ZATOR-611715 format. One record per residue (C-alpha): residue number from 0; residue in three letters; x, y, z. Coordinates in steps of 0.5 Angstrom, whole numbers, padded with zeros to 4 digits. Last residue first. Example, Ala and Ser with C-alpha at 12.3 -4.5 7.8 and 13.67 -1.06 7.14 Angstrom:
REM ZATOR-611715
{1,'ser',{0027,-0002,0014}} {0,'ala',{0025,-0009,0016}} 
This chain:
REM ZATOR-611715
{411,'thr',{-0129,0059,0381}} {410,'thr',{-0125,0062,0387}} {409,'arg',{-0121,0056,0389}} {408,'glu',{-0117,0056,0395}} {407,'val',{-0110,0055,0394}} {406,'ala',{-0107,0048,0397}} {405,'pro',{-0110,0044,0392}} {404,'asp',{-0106,0046,0386}} {403,'asp',{-0106,0041,0381}} {402,'asp',{-0114,0043,0379}} {401,'leu',{-0111,0050,0377}} {400,'ala',{-0106,0047,0372}} {399,'met',{-0110,0042,0370}} {398,'tyr',{-0116,0047,0368}} {397,'ile',{-0110,0051,0365}} {396,'gly',{-0108,0046,0360}} {395,'glu',{-0115,0044,0359}} {394,'leu',{-0116,0051,0357}} {393,'ala',{-0110,0051,0352}} {392,'ser',{-0113,0044,0349}} {391,'val',{-0120,0047,0348}} {390,'leu',{-0117,0053,0345}} {389,'glu',{-0112,0050,0340}} {388,'arg',{-0118,0045,0338}} {387,'arg',{-0123,0050,0337}} {386,'arg',{-0118,0054,0332}} {385,'gly',{-0117,0048,0328}} {384,'ala',{-0124,0046,0327}} {383,'tyr',{-0126,0053,0326}} {382,'leu',{-0121,0055,0321}} {381,'ala',{-0123,0048,0317}} {380,'pro',{-0131,0050,0318}} {379,'asp',{-0130,0057,0315}} {378,'val',{-0133,0062,0320}} {377,'ala',{-0139,0066,0319}} {376,'gly',{-0144,0061,0319}} {375,'asp',{-0148,0063,0325}} {374,'arg',{-0147,0057,0329}} {373,'asn',{-0140,0058,0327}} {372,'arg',{-0140,0065,0329}} {371,'leu',{-0143,0063,0336}} {370,'glu',{-0138,0057,0337}} {369,'leu',{-0132,0062,0336}} {368,'ala',{-0135,0067,0340}} {367,'thr',{-0136,0062,0346}} {366,'leu',{-0128,0060,0345}} {365,'glu',{-0126,0067,0345}} {364,'glu',{-0129,0068,0352}} {363,'phe',{-0127,0061,0354}} {362,'leu',{-0120,0063,0352}} {361,'ala',{-0120,0070,0356}} {360,'asp',{-0123,0067,0362}} {359,'arg',{-0118,0062,0362}} {358,'arg',{-0113,0067,0362}} {357,'val',{-0116,0071,0368}} {356,'glu',{-0116,0064,0372}} {355,'leu',{-0109,0063,0370}} {354,'gln',{-0107,0070,0373}} {353,'arg',{-0111,0069,0379}} {352,'arg',{-0107,0062,0380}} {351,'glu',{-0100,0066,0380}} {350,'ala',{-0102,0071,0385}} {349,'val',{-0105,0065,0389}} {348,'arg',{-0098,0062,0389}} {347,'ala',{-0095,0068,0390}} {346,'ala',{-0099,0069,0397}} {345,'arg',{-0097,0062,0399}} {344,'ala',{-0090,0063,0398}} {343,'thr',{-0090,0069,0402}} {342,'ala',{-0094,0066,0408}} {341,'ser',{-0089,0061,0408}} {340,'gly',{-0090,0053,0406}} {339,'val',{-0084,0052,0402}} {338,'ser',{-0083,0044,0400}} {337,'ser',{-0087,0044,0394}} {336,'trp',{-0084,0051,0392}} {335,'ala',{-0079,0049,0387}} {334,'gly',{-0084,0044,0384}} {333,'gly',{-0090,0049,0383}} {332,'val',{-0085,0055,0381}} {331,'leu',{-0083,0050,0375}} {330,'ile',{-0090,0048,0373}} {329,'val',{-0093,0055,0374}} {328,'leu',{-0087,0058,0370}} {327,'ala',{-0089,0054,0364}} {326,'leu',{-0096,0055,0364}} {325,'gly',{-0094,0063,0364}} {324,'ile',{-0089,0062,0359}} {323,'val',{-0094,0058,0354}} {322,'leu',{-0100,0063,0356}} {321,'asn',{-0096,0069,0355}} {320,'arg',{-0094,0067,0348}} {319,'pro',{-0101,0066,0346}} {318,'trp',{-0103,0072,0350}} {317,'thr',{-0099,0077,0346}} {316,'pro',{-0104,0080,0341}} {315,'his',{-0101,0084,0335}} {314,'his',{-0106,0089,0334}} {313,'pro',{-0104,0094,0341}} {312,'val',{-0108,0100,0338}} {311,'lys',{-0103,0106,0338}} {310,'ser',{-0109,0110,0335}} {309,'phe',{-0117,0110,0336}} {308,'gln',{-0121,0115,0332}} {307,'phe',{-0128,0115,0334}} {306,'arg',{-0133,0119,0329}} {305,'leu',{-0140,0120,0330}} {304,'val',{-0143,0122,0323}} {303,'glu',{-0149,0127,0322}} {302,'gly',{-0155,0126,0319}} {301,'ala',{-0159,0127,0326}} {300,'ala',{-0156,0132,0330}} {299,'val',{-0151,0131,0335}} {298,'ala',{-0152,0134,0342}} {297,'ser',{-0146,0135,0347}} {296,'gly',{-0140,0131,0348}} {295,'arg',{-0137,0126,0353}} {294,'gly',{-0131,0121,0354}} {293,'ala',{-0129,0116,0359}} {292,'ile',{-0123,0112,0357}} {291,'tyr',{-0122,0106,0362}} {290,'leu',{-0116,0103,0366}} {289,'asn',{-0116,0096,0369}} {288,'gly',{-0115,0094,0376}} {287,'gln',{-0123,0093,0378}} {286,'ala',{-0124,0100,0375}} {285,'pro',{-0119,0106,0374}} {284,'met',{-0120,0112,0370}} {283,'thr',{-0118,0116,0364}} {282,'arg',{-0122,0122,0363}} {281,'gln',{-0125,0125,0357}} {280,'glu',{-0128,0132,0354}} {279,'thr',{-0131,0135,0348}} {278,'met',{-0132,0129,0344}} {277,'gln',{-0136,0130,0338}} {276,'pro',{-0129,0131,0334}} {275,'ser',{-0127,0124,0337}} {274,'ser',{-0121,0122,0340}} {273,'leu',{-0118,0115,0343}} {272,'glu',{-0111,0113,0345}} {271,'leu',{-0108,0106,0346}} {270,'asp',{-0102,0107,0350}} {269,'gly',{-0102,0100,0353}} {268,'ile',{-0110,0097,0354}} {267,'lys',{-0115,0103,0355}} {266,'gln',{-0122,0100,0355}} {265,'ala',{-0127,0105,0352}} {264,'val',{-0133,0109,0354}} {263,'val',{-0137,0113,0350}} {262,'ala',{-0142,0118,0352}} {261,'met',{-0145,0123,0346}} {260,'his',{-0151,0128,0348}} {259,'ala',{-0158,0128,0346}} {258,'leu',{-0157,0124,0340}} {257,'pro',{-0161,0126,0334}} {256,'leu',{-0164,0120,0330}} {255,'pro',{-0161,0117,0324}} {254,'leu',{-0154,0117,0326}} {253,'pro',{-0148,0116,0321}} {252,'gln',{-0143,0111,0325}} {251,'glu',{-0136,0112,0324}} {250,'val',{-0130,0107,0327}} {249,'val',{-0123,0109,0325}} {248,'leu',{-0117,0105,0327}} {247,'asp',{-0110,0106,0328}} {246,'ser',{-0104,0101,0330}} {245,'gly',{-0106,0096,0324}} {244,'ser',{-0110,0090,0322}} {243,'leu',{-0115,0090,0327}} {242,'pro',{-0122,0087,0325}} {241,'leu',{-0128,0090,0327}} {240,'thr',{-0133,0086,0332}} {239,'tyr',{-0141,0087,0333}} {238,'gly',{-0146,0089,0339}} {237,'leu',{-0152,0092,0339}} {236,'gln',{-0157,0094,0345}} {235,'val',{-0164,0097,0344}} {234,'ile',{-0168,0100,0349}} {233,'thr',{-0175,0103,0348}} {232,'ala',{-0176,0109,0353}} {231,'gly',{-0182,0113,0354}} {230,'pro',{-0189,0113,0351}} {229,'ser',{-0189,0107,0346}} {228,'phe',{-0186,0107,0339}} {227,'pro',{-0189,0104,0333}} {226,'gly',{-0184,0103,0330}} {225,'ala',{-0179,0099,0327}} {224,'ile',{-0172,0099,0329}} {223,'glu',{-0167,0097,0323}} {222,'leu',{-0159,0095,0325}} {221,'arg',{-0155,0095,0318}} {220,'gly',{-0150,0091,0315}} {219,'ala',{-0155,0086,0311}} {218,'gly',{-0159,0084,0317}} {217,'val',{-0160,0086,0324}} {216,'thr',{-0167,0087,0328}} {215,'ala',{-0170,0091,0333}} {214,'gln',{-0177,0091,0335}} {213,'pro',{-0176,0086,0339}} {212,'ser',{-0173,0091,0344}} {211,'ser',{-0167,0089,0347}} {210,'gly',{-0165,0085,0354}} {209,'glu',{-0161,0080,0350}} {208,'leu',{-0156,0083,0344}} {207,'val',{-0158,0085,0337}} {206,'arg',{-0153,0082,0333}} {205,'ala',{-0147,0084,0328}} {204,'ser',{-0142,0078,0327}} {203,'arg',{-0137,0082,0323}} {202,'ala',{-0137,0090,0322}} {201,'glu',{-0132,0092,0316}} {200,'ala',{-0137,0095,0312}} {199,'pro',{-0139,0100,0318}} {198,'leu',{-0146,0099,0320}} {197,'ser',{-0152,0103,0317}} {196,'phe',{-0157,0105,0323}} {195,'val',{-0164,0105,0320}} {194,'ile',{-0170,0107,0324}} {193,'pro',{-0176,0105,0320}} {192,'ala',{-0180,0110,0316}} {191,'glu',{-0185,0116,0317}} {190,'pro',{-0184,0115,0325}} {189,'gln',{-0190,0112,0329}} {188,'val',{-0192,0115,0335}} {187,'pro',{-0195,0112,0342}} {186,'ser',{-0198,0117,0346}} {185,'ser',{-0195,0122,0352}} {184,'ser',{-0190,0125,0348}} {183,'arg',{-0183,0124,0349}} {182,'asn',{-0181,0118,0345}} {181,'leu',{-0174,0116,0347}} {180,'ile',{-0170,0111,0343}} {179,'gln',{-0165,0109,0349}} {178,'leu',{-0159,0106,0345}} {177,'val',{-0154,0102,0348}} {176,'tyr',{-0149,0101,0342}} {175,'phe',{-0143,0096,0343}} {174,'val',{-0136,0095,0339}} {173,'ser',{-0131,0089,0340}} {172,'leu',{-0125,0091,0337}} {171,'gly',{-0121,0085,0334}} {170,'asp',{-0122,0078,0334}} {169,'glu',{-0118,0077,0341}} {168,'gly',{-0122,0083,0344}} {167,'met',{-0120,0090,0345}} {166,'glu',{-0126,0094,0348}} {165,'phe',{-0131,0099,0346}} {164,'val',{-0137,0102,0349}} {163,'phe',{-0142,0107,0346}} {162,'arg',{-0148,0110,0350}} {161,'ser',{-0155,0112,0350}} {160,'glu',{-0158,0114,0357}} {159,'asp',{-0159,0121,0355}} {158,'gly',{-0164,0120,0350}} {157,'leu',{-0164,0118,0342}} {156,'val',{-0170,0121,0339}} {155,'val',{-0177,0120,0337}} {154,'gly',{-0181,0122,0331}} {153,'gly',{-0189,0123,0330}} {152,'pro',{-0195,0120,0326}} {151,'ala',{-0200,0118,0331}} {150,'ala',{-0200,0111,0334}} {149,'thr',{-0207,0108,0336}} {148,'ala',{-0207,0101,0332}} {147,'ala',{-0200,0100,0333}} {146,'ala',{-0200,0101,0341}} {145,'thr',{-0202,0094,0342}} {144,'gly',{-0196,0091,0338}} {143,'ala',{-0191,0096,0341}} {142,'gly',{-0193,0094,0348}} {141,'ala',{-0186,0090,0349}} {140,'gly',{-0182,0097,0348}} {139,'thr',{-0177,0095,0354}} {138,'gly',{-0173,0089,0355}} {137,'ser',{-0173,0082,0359}} {136,'ser',{-0173,0086,0366}} {135,'thr',{-0168,0085,0371}} {134,'gly',{-0171,0084,0378}} {133,'pro',{-0166,0079,0381}} {132,'glu',{-0160,0078,0376}} {131,'gly',{-0161,0074,0370}} {130,'ala',{-0160,0067,0370}} {129,'val',{-0153,0064,0367}} {128,'leu',{-0153,0056,0366}} {127,'met',{-0145,0054,0365}} {126,'leu',{-0142,0048,0362}} {125,'arg',{-0137,0043,0363}} {124,'ile',{-0136,0037,0359}} {123,'gly',{-0132,0030,0360}} {122,'gly',{-0126,0027,0359}} {121,'thr',{-0125,0021,0354}} {120,'pro',{-0131,0018,0350}} {119,'pro',{-0135,0025,0349}} {118,'val',{-0142,0026,0352}} {117,'thr',{-0145,0029,0346}} {116,'phe',{-0148,0036,0347}} {115,'glu',{-0155,0039,0346}} {114,'gln',{-0155,0047,0348}} {113,'ser',{-0156,0048,0355}} {112,'glu',{-0163,0050,0358}} {111,'leu',{-0165,0056,0363}} {110,'arg',{-0172,0057,0365}} {109,'glu',{-0173,0063,0369}} {108,'gly',{-0179,0062,0374}} {107,'gly',{-0174,0064,0380}} {106,'val',{-0169,0059,0377}} {105,'thr',{-0171,0054,0373}} {104,'ala',{-0166,0049,0371}} {103,'thr',{-0164,0045,0364}} {102,'ala',{-0158,0041,0362}} {101,'lys',{-0158,0037,0355}} {100,'leu',{-0156,0030,0353}} {99,'arg',{-0154,0026,0347}} {98,'leu',{-0151,0020,0349}} {97,'gly',{-0144,0018,0346}} {96,'ala',{-0140,0016,0352}} {95,'ala',{-0145,0013,0357}} {94,'leu',{-0145,0018,0363}} {93,'gly',{-0142,0015,0370}} {92,'thr',{-0142,0022,0373}} {91,'phe',{-0147,0028,0373}} {90,'glu',{-0144,0034,0378}} {89,'ala',{-0148,0040,0380}} {88,'arg',{-0144,0047,0381}} {87,'gly',{-0147,0053,0384}} {86,'ala',{-0140,0054,0389}} {85,'glu',{-0144,0052,0395}} {84,'asn',{-0147,0046,0392}} {83,'thr',{-0152,0045,0386}} {82,'thr',{-0157,0039,0386}} {81,'ala',{-0157,0033,0381}} {80,'arg',{-0162,0030,0377}} {79,'leu',{-0162,0025,0371}} {78,'ser',{-0168,0024,0366}} {77,'ala',{-0169,0017,0364}} {76,'ala',{-0167,0013,0357}} {75,'gly',{-0162,0019,0356}} {74,'gly',{-0164,0026,0353}} {73,'thr',{-0165,0030,0359}} {72,'met',{-0160,0032,0365}} {71,'glu',{-0164,0036,0370}} {70,'val',{-0161,0041,0375}} {69,'thr',{-0164,0042,0382}} {68,'gln',{-0161,0049,0385}} {67,'ser',{-0159,0048,0392}} {66,'val',{-0154,0054,0391}} {65,'val',{-0154,0059,0386}} {64,'pro',{-0148,0062,0385}} {63,'asn',{-0147,0070,0385}} {62,'ala',{-0140,0072,0385}} {61,'phe',{-0139,0069,0378}} {60,'ser',{-0144,0073,0375}} {59,'gly',{-0151,0074,0372}} {58,'arg',{-0154,0069,0377}} {57,'ile',{-0150,0063,0377}} {56,'val',{-0151,0055,0375}} {55,'arg',{-0145,0051,0374}} {54,'val',{-0146,0044,0371}} {53,'thr',{-0141,0039,0371}} {52,'val',{-0141,0033,0366}} {51,'thr',{-0137,0027,0367}} {50,'gly',{-0137,0021,0363}} {49,'pro',{-0130,0020,0363}} {48,'gln',{-0127,0023,0369}} {47,'val',{-0125,0030,0369}} {46,'asp',{-0119,0034,0367}} {45,'gly',{-0120,0033,0359}} {44,'val',{-0125,0038,0358}} {43,'pro',{-0130,0039,0353}} {42,'leu',{-0134,0046,0353}} {41,'pro',{-0141,0046,0353}} {40,'val',{-0145,0053,0351}} {39,'gly',{-0151,0053,0356}} {38,'ser',{-0150,0060,0358}} {37,'met',{-0144,0063,0355}} {36,'gln',{-0147,0070,0352}} {35,'ser',{-0151,0070,0359}} {34,'leu',{-0144,0072,0362}} {33,'asp',{-0144,0079,0359}} {32,'pro',{-0150,0082,0358}} {31,'met',{-0151,0090,0357}} {30,'glu',{-0153,0094,0363}} {29,'gln',{-0160,0098,0363}} {28,'thr',{-0161,0101,0369}} {27,'leu',{-0154,0103,0370}} {26,'val',{-0154,0110,0367}} {25,'gly',{-0160,0112,0370}} {24,'pro',{-0157,0118,0374}} {23,'ser',{-0154,0121,0367}} {22,'trp',{-0149,0126,0369}} {21,'val',{-0143,0122,0366}} {20,'trp',{-0137,0121,0371}} {19,'phe',{-0138,0115,0376}} {18,'ala',{-0143,0112,0371}} {17,'leu',{-0138,0112,0365}} {16,'val',{-0134,0107,0369}} {15,'leu',{-0140,0103,0371}} {14,'val',{-0142,0102,0364}} {13,'cys',{-0135,0100,0362}} {12,'val',{-0135,0095,0368}} {11,'ser',{-0141,0092,0365}} {10,'val',{-0138,0092,0359}} {9,'arg',{-0132,0088,0362}} {8,'phe',{-0132,0085,0363}} {7,'pro',{-0135,0078,0367}} {6,'gly',{-0134,0076,0360}} {5,'ser',{-0134,0081,0354}} {4,'val',{-0138,0076,0350}} {3,'leu',{-0138,0080,0344}} {2,'ser',{-0132,0080,0340}} {1,'thr',{-0130,0077,0345}} {0,'met',{-0137,0075,0344}} 
């Protein structure tokens, strides 16, 4: 979502920042998904031969390519197979334009498949298949169905690992909740009514994220979590986007359950500031070249409203201008350096390449969020088509700039 897809982010980085400071030892045990939201989404590109489809298979992040993995392409007269290389890529060539295809792979017993796509008459398709990290779980609370018959009336609370994460995206402020719903008794309990989080009226594209309990559903501007609740923790992860219209933004969330303590992380961009009446302490911390605001507070009672106030919000994105300038500089500098082979020049080219890769990832995140919103019917078709053309065109330019630089080692 840039909205909700946070690319290699970023959400996991926020959780890591929080883990360095907040006292909950298990804070890293339930990370929110990132690249998995891009899994299987086809991206048309113009920098490959017509009839070419490349499939990249990874575990959780770009740092974990799945090597020697069989990828199957189905939908034509006969299925095709290819094996991933050391970068986790499998390539299919010579595919006829107009074919409706789907890519699949099975990694460690986990079946991955792409959306169905059509081979374009010009250019090709790139896509990723993202498997879960080894040892990860698909969620908690799976025993709720069998617990229903024996559940006694009782209540639950929001445990120590509950937290609220914010990042600035191209579409607005991306908001993530990680809710640890804790049943402290030794037997299943059934609250008197479903647990309901009423979301802000401006929230867009709200959805339950992968890794959450199936007891959670989103609709009509609210998150509802139905009982019964087994002993221990039930994890629910929610994401949505709030539009930005000025330099100040307030996020308010009424709590239907008591919260053991308040924990929040926000990516700090520019002079961004965060305050909350429930936040008694905060620090600004560096991680992976970015800054994050990590805050915490004491317990919050059921019925109270969590309030997060953002000021000095960078609501006018500058990435389109920076992208054009950056690409122009790459072309000009590339020509000027064509005869220079010094170590200094090489290091500078590597830095330029890294900047292009960062821009590429941001554009891919926005494209993925746009596709998801279009699939959910949450975007005007005309706006969707125009913005998609812009994003694909920008991505093609970046891919061409990256592929035109063979002297620099590729990292993705």
